[in-house]
C-alpha positions as CSV (number, residue, x, y, z in Angstrom):
1,M,-46.8,-11.8,-3.2
2,E,-47.4,-13.5,0.1
3,V,-44.5,-12.7,2.4
4,S,-43.6,-16.3,3.4
5,A,-40.2,-18.0,4.0
6,Q,-40.5,-19.9,0.8
7,N,-41.4,-16.9,-1.3
8,L,-38.6,-14.8,0.3
9,A,-36.1,-17.5,-0.4
10,A,-37.1,-17.6,-4.1
11,L,-37.1,-13.7,-4.3
12,F,-33.6,-13.3,-2.9
13,T,-32.2,-16.2,-5.0
14,G,-33.5,-14.1,-8.0
15,F,-31.7,-11.1,-6.6
16,D,-28.5,-13.1,-6.4
17,V,-28.8,-13.8,-10.2
18,V,-29.3,-10.1,-10.8
19,F,-26.3,-9.3,-8.6
20,Q,-24.1,-11.7,-10.6
21,R,-25.2,-10.2,-13.8
22,G,-24.0,-6.8,-12.7
23,F,-20.8,-8.3,-11.3
24,E,-19.9,-9.8,-14.7
25,K,-20.3,-6.6,-16.8
26,P,-17.5,-4.2,-15.9
27,P,-13.8,-4.7,-16.7
28,S,-11.4,-5.1,-13.8
29,Y,-7.6,-4.5,-13.8
30,Y,-6.2,-4.8,-10.3
31,E,-5.3,-8.5,-10.7
32,S,-3.2,-7.6,-13.7
33,I,-0.9,-5.2,-11.9
34,C,-1.1,-6.2,-8.2
35,S,0.4,-9.0,-6.2
36,I,-2.6,-10.6,-4.7
37,V,-1.8,-11.5,-1.1
38,R,-4.1,-13.4,1.3
39,S,-4.0,-11.9,4.7
40,S,-4.6,-13.8,7.9
41,S,-4.6,-11.0,10.5
42,R,-5.6,-7.4,11.0
43,V,-2.2,-6.2,9.8
44,S,0.2,-8.0,7.4
45,T,4.0,-7.3,7.3
46,Y,6.1,-7.7,4.2
47,P,9.7,-8.1,5.3
48,W,10.8,-9.4,1.9
49,L,10.1,-6.2,0.0
50,G,13.3,-4.8,-1.4
51,R,15.4,-7.8,-0.8
52,T,17.5,-8.7,-3.8
53,T,20.4,-11.1,-4.4
54,K,23.2,-11.7,-7.0
55,F,25.1,-14.8,-8.1
56,R,28.8,-15.2,-7.4
57,E,31.3,-17.8,-8.5
58,W,31.2,-20.7,-6.0
59,L,34.7,-20.8,-4.5
60,G,35.0,-22.4,-1.1
61,D,31.9,-22.2,1.2
62,R,28.7,-20.5,0.3
63,V,28.4,-16.8,1.2
64,I,25.2,-16.0,3.0
65,Q,24.2,-12.6,1.6
66,A,23.3,-10.0,4.2
67,L,20.0,-8.5,3.1
68,E,18.5,-5.3,4.4
69,A,15.5,-6.0,6.5
70,H,12.5,-3.8,5.8
71,S,9.2,-3.5,7.7
72,Y,6.3,-2.6,5.5
73,T,2.8,-3.2,6.7
74,I,-0.7,-3.0,5.4
75,A,-3.7,-2.8,7.7
76,N,-6.9,-4.4,6.5
77,R,-10.0,-2.2,6.1
78,N,-13.7,-3.1,6.3
79,F,-16.0,-2.2,3.4
80,E,-19.8,-2.6,2.8
81,D,-22.5,-1.6,0.3
82,T,-26.1,-2.2,1.4
83,V,-29.6,-1.5,0.1
84,S,-33.0,-1.9,1.8
85,I,-36.1,-3.4,0.3
86,D,-39.5,-2.3,1.6
87,R,-41.8,-5.2,2.7
88,N,-44.8,-3.4,1.1
89,D,-43.1,-3.6,-2.3
90,I,-42.8,-7.3,-1.9
91,E,-46.4,-7.7,-0.8
92,D,-47.6,-5.5,-3.7
93,D,-45.4,-7.4,-6.3
94,T,-43.4,-4.2,-7.2
95,Y,-40.1,-5.7,-6.1
96,G,-38.9,-5.6,-9.7
97,V,-38.0,-1.9,-9.2
98,Y,-35.1,-3.1,-7.1
99,E,-33.4,-5.1,-9.8
100,P,-31.4,-2.2,-11.3
101,I,-30.0,-1.2,-7.9
102,I,-29.1,-4.9,-7.1
103,E,-27.4,-5.1,-10.5
104,Q,-25.5,-1.9,-9.7
105,L,-24.4,-3.4,-6.4
106,G,-22.8,-6.2,-8.4
107,W,-21.1,-3.7,-10.6
108,D,-19.8,-1.8,-7.6
109,T,-18.4,-5.0,-6.0
110,K,-16.5,-5.9,-9.1
111,V,-14.8,-2.5,-9.5
112,H,-14.2,-1.7,-5.8
113,P,-10.7,-3.2,-5.8
114,D,-9.8,-1.1,-8.9
115,M,-11.2,2.0,-7.2
116,L,-9.1,1.4,-4.1
117,L,-6.0,0.8,-6.2
118,F,-6.2,3.6,-8.6
119,Q,-7.2,6.2,-6.0
120,M,-4.1,5.1,-4.0
121,I,-2.0,5.5,-7.1
122,Q,-3.4,9.0,-7.7
123,T,-2.9,9.9,-4.1
124,S,0.7,8.8,-4.3
125,V,1.5,11.7,-6.7
126,T,-1.0,14.3,-5.3
127,T,-0.1,13.7,-1.7
128,P,3.2,11.7,-1.8
129,A,3.8,11.6,1.9
130,S,0.7,9.6,2.5
131,V,1.9,6.6,0.4
132,I,5.2,5.5,1.7
133,G,7.1,2.5,0.3
134,Y,9.3,-0.1,2.0
135,D,12.4,2.1,1.8
136,G,10.8,4.9,3.8
137,Q,10.4,7.2,0.8
138,P,7.2,8.2,-0.9
139,F,6.4,5.5,-3.4
140,F,6.9,7.9,-6.3
141,S,10.0,9.7,-5.3
142,A,13.1,11.4,-6.8
143,T,15.3,10.2,-4.0
144,H,14.9,6.4,-3.6
145,P,18.1,5.3,-1.8
146,V,20.2,2.7,-3.8
147,G,23.4,1.0,-2.9
148,P,25.0,-2.3,-1.8
149,L,22.3,-3.0,0.8
150,G,19.7,-0.4,-0.1
151,R,20.6,1.6,3.1
152,A,19.0,4.9,3.9
153,D,22.5,6.4,4.0
154,A,23.4,5.1,0.6
155,D,25.5,7.5,-1.4
156,S,23.3,7.5,-4.5
157,S,19.6,7.7,-5.3
158,A,17.2,6.9,-8.1
159,S,13.9,8.6,-9.3
160,N,10.7,6.9,-10.5
161,I,8.9,10.2,-11.1
162,N,9.1,13.1,-13.5
163,S,7.0,16.0,-12.2
164,S,8.4,18.8,-14.3
165,G,5.4,18.9,-16.6
166,S,2.0,20.5,-16.2
167,G,-0.4,17.8,-17.5
168,P,-2.2,15.0,-15.8
169,Y,0.0,12.1,-14.5
170,W,0.3,8.9,-16.4
171,F,2.0,5.7,-15.1
172,L,4.2,3.1,-16.7
173,I,4.0,-0.2,-14.9
174,D,6.0,-3.4,-15.1
175,A,3.8,-6.3,-13.8
176,S,5.7,-9.1,-15.4
177,R,7.1,-10.5,-12.1
178,A,5.8,-12.4,-9.1
179,I,6.3,-9.4,-7.0
180,R,4.6,-6.4,-8.6
181,P,4.6,-2.7,-8.0
182,F,1.3,-2.8,-6.1
183,I,-0.3,-5.1,-3.6
184,F,-4.0,-6.0,-3.1
185,Q,-4.3,-7.5,0.3
186,L,-7.4,-9.7,0.8
187,R,-8.4,-10.6,4.3
188,R,-12.0,-11.8,3.5
189,E,-13.6,-12.2,0.1
190,Y,-16.4,-9.8,-0.9
191,A,-19.6,-11.7,-0.1
192,V,-23.3,-11.1,-0.3
193,T,-25.1,-10.8,3.1
194,R,-28.9,-10.9,3.4
195,M,-31.4,-10.0,6.1
196,S,-34.3,-11.9,4.4
197,S,-36.2,-13.4,7.3
198,I,-39.6,-12.2,8.3
199,N,-38.4,-12.2,11.9
200,D,-35.4,-9.9,11.4
201,E,-35.3,-6.8,13.6
202,A,-35.3,-4.3,10.7
203,V,-38.4,-6.0,9.2
204,F,-40.2,-5.8,12.6
205,N,-39.3,-2.1,13.2
206,R,-39.1,-0.6,9.8
207,R,-40.5,-3.1,7.3
208,E,-37.1,-3.4,5.7
209,F,-35.4,-6.4,4.3
210,R,-31.7,-5.8,3.5
211,Y,-29.3,-6.9,0.8
212,G,-25.6,-6.0,1.0
213,V,-22.0,-6.9,0.3
214,D,-19.1,-6.7,2.6
215,G,-15.4,-7.6,2.6
216,R,-12.1,-6.9,4.3
217,A,-9.1,-5.8,2.1
218,N,-6.7,-3.0,1.4
219,T,-4.1,-1.9,-1.1
220,G,-0.4,-1.1,-0.7
221,V,2.7,-0.5,-2.7
222,G,5.4,-3.1,-3.6
223,L,8.5,-2.5,-5.6
224,W,9.0,1.1,-6.7
225,Q,11.4,-0.1,-9.4
226,L,8.5,-1.4,-11.3
227,A,6.5,1.8,-11.7
228,Y,7.1,5.3,-13.1
229,A,4.9,8.4,-12.9
230,S,5.1,11.4,-15.2
231,N,3.1,14.5,-15.9
232,Q,5.1,15.3,-19.1
233,D,3.2,15.7,-22.3
234,L,2.3,12.1,-23.4
235,S,1.6,13.3,-27.0
236,N,5.3,13.7,-27.3
237,P,6.7,10.1,-27.7
238,T,10.1,11.3,-26.4
239,N,8.6,11.7,-22.9
240,Y,7.3,8.1,-23.0
241,G,10.7,6.9,-24.2
242,A,12.4,8.9,-21.4
243,A,10.3,7.1,-18.8
244,R,11.2,3.7,-20.3
245,T,14.9,4.6,-20.3
246,A,14.7,5.7,-16.6
247,M,13.1,2.4,-15.6
248,R,15.6,0.4,-17.6
249,S,18.5,2.0,-15.6
250,F,17.2,1.0,-12.1
251,K,19.6,-1.1,-10.0
252,T,18.9,-3.7,-7.3
253,D,20.2,-3.3,-3.7
254,A,23.0,-5.5,-4.8
255,A,23.9,-2.9,-7.5
256,M,22.9,-5.2,-10.3
257,P,20.6,-4.2,-13.2
258,F,17.0,-4.6,-12.0
259,G,15.8,-5.7,-15.4
260,T,12.7,-3.5,-15.4
261,L,10.7,-3.8,-18.7
262,A,13.1,-6.5,-19.8
263,S,10.5,-9.1,-20.5
264,G,8.4,-7.0,-22.8
265,K,5.3,-8.7,-21.4
266,G,3.1,-7.6,-18.6
267,I,3.8,-3.9,-19.3
268,Y,1.0,-1.4,-18.8
269,L,0.4,2.3,-19.5
270,L,-2.1,3.6,-17.0
271,V,-3.8,6.9,-17.8
272,P,-6.9,9.0,-16.8
273,P,-9.6,9.5,-19.4
274,A,-8.1,12.9,-20.4
275,L,-5.1,11.1,-21.9
276,E,-7.0,8.1,-23.4
277,E,-6.8,9.5,-27.0
278,V,-3.1,10.3,-27.0
279,A,-2.3,7.0,-25.2
280,R,-4.2,5.0,-27.8
281,Q,-2.3,6.8,-30.6
282,L,1.0,6.2,-28.9
283,L,0.4,2.5,-28.5
284,N,-1.6,1.7,-31.6
285,S,-0.6,4.0,-34.4
286,E,1.6,2.8,-37.2
287,F,3.4,6.2,-37.4
288,M,4.7,8.6,-34.7
289,A,2.7,11.6,-33.9
290,G,3.1,14.3,-36.5
291,S,4.2,11.9,-39.2
292,G,2.5,9.7,-41.8
293,S,1.3,9.9,-45.3
294,S,-0.4,13.3,-44.8
295,S,2.8,15.0,-43.7
296,G,4.8,13.5,-46.6
297,V,7.3,11.9,-44.1
298,S,6.6,8.6,-42.4
299,T,8.3,7.9,-39.1
300,T,7.6,4.4,-37.8
301,N,6.1,4.4,-34.3
302,I,8.7,2.4,-32.4
303,W,6.4,2.3,-29.3
304,R,3.6,0.6,-31.0
305,N,2.3,-2.4,-28.9
306,S,5.0,-1.6,-26.3
307,A,2.4,-1.7,-23.5
308,D,-1.2,-2.6,-22.8
309,L,-3.5,0.4,-22.0
310,I,-5.5,0.8,-18.9
311,V,-7.8,3.9,-18.6
312,S,-9.3,4.6,-15.2
313,E,-11.7,7.3,-14.2
314,Y,-10.5,6.9,-10.6
315,L,-7.3,8.8,-11.7
316,S,-9.3,11.9,-12.4
């Protein structure tokens, strides 16, 4: 192919089509369990996290509720993924060898937010001190302060983690509300950037055209009351039930029931691949584990369809 401006424009337009094909293939979950927040600066602050209210009978003047002020911030990060294309391959009409890598670039772009999110969730149990929530505690903690104003000196605490087991962690998530347990903060959309001019510096020095993607974003944590982590044996339905019971008992800063899992919708069970089989049995089987026609005793699986399943290799 003659390396001309017209031919280069047509070639890279074709690469855009291949990129989009790769982008459309993989599943993506972050939008289902994250609050998507558009950021307008290097660092965004979330003073409303943890603020809750309660109704009272209106007698006399309104009472302005004093709400605890929190200062939770997320700093944006820069990300890129770039490949080079040798000018000789274009001249020799062998540029088709780049289509698989361009398609993979599209795939990588689609799953990158999931990778950031699930790696953060995994880190929050393996290195708890590195993922701190709005209340100053690790996001998954046995000592979240609760009380009238959610003060750090509150006389009671709540736990959203059970680490007494020995298996891989699994996570129960309530994403039914406007404010969710996790935040995906987007400063700038992921976008394709091309160095496709014959006069580009890289072409002049190294015969390299370039095709890449970049964006600015980051993940953070929202309301700890909407997520629970456990490394108890998931094949025992009792452990799943215990996690649900713990979440249903959470209170707001105003000492009212938080209502976690109350809607029955937007509930997710997040597991690594090692737990996929037992998770599917738990959520899809008609009978409880260890029961059914083969055992002679049928015990209805009360947790069937109680959550949607997400399996992520980034939890491994």
